[in-house]
C-alpha positions in Angstrom: 0.1 0.0 0.0 1.3 3.4 -1.0 1.4 6.0 1.8 1.0 9.7 0.9 1.8 12.7 3.0 -0.9 15.0 4.1 0.4 17.7 1.7 0.2 15.6 -1.5 -3.3 14.3 -0.5 -4.5 17.9 -0.2 -3.1 18.6 -3.6 -5.1 15.6 -5.0 -8.3 16.8 -3.4 -7.7 20.3 -4.7 -7.2 19.0 -8.2 -10.4 17.0 -8.0 -12.3 20.1 -6.9 -10.8 22.1 -9.9 -12.2 19.5 -12.3 -15.6 19.6 -10.8 -15.8 23.4 -10.9 -14.9 23.7 -14.5 -17.5 25.7 -16.4 -18.4 26.1 -20.1 -17.4 23.8 -22.9 -14.5 22.2 -21.1 -16.6 21.6 -18.0 -19.3 20.0 -20.0 -16.8 17.7 -21.7 -15.1 16.9 -18.4 -18.3 16.4 -16.3 -20.8 15.1 -18.8 -19.3 13.7 -22.0 -16.1 12.0 -20.6 -17.9 9.7 -18.1 -20.4 8.5 -20.8 -17.6 7.9 -23.2 -15.6 5.9 -20.5 -18.6 3.7 -19.9 -19.2 3.2 -23.6 -15.5 2.1 -24.2 -15.8 -0.4 -21.4 -18.6 -2.2 -23.2 -17.3 -5.7 -24.2 -18.6 -5.4 -27.8 -17.0 -2.0 -28.4 -13.7 -3.3 -26.8 -13.8 -6.3 -29.3 -14.1 -3.8 -32.2 -11.3 -1.7 -30.9 -8.9 -4.6 -30.6 -9.6 -6.0 -34.0 -7.4 -3.5 -35.8 
């Protein structure tokens, strides 16, 4: 198990909050589109098509 110092953990939390607080087009891509695309690409049929090439 990897241990992190309190300082680095705070930076990780701060980075997560910055992603959630994005607005506009980039916020929409980050908060709405990207999770849906991640879920889609985890589909076994999509993965099979991707790995055929």
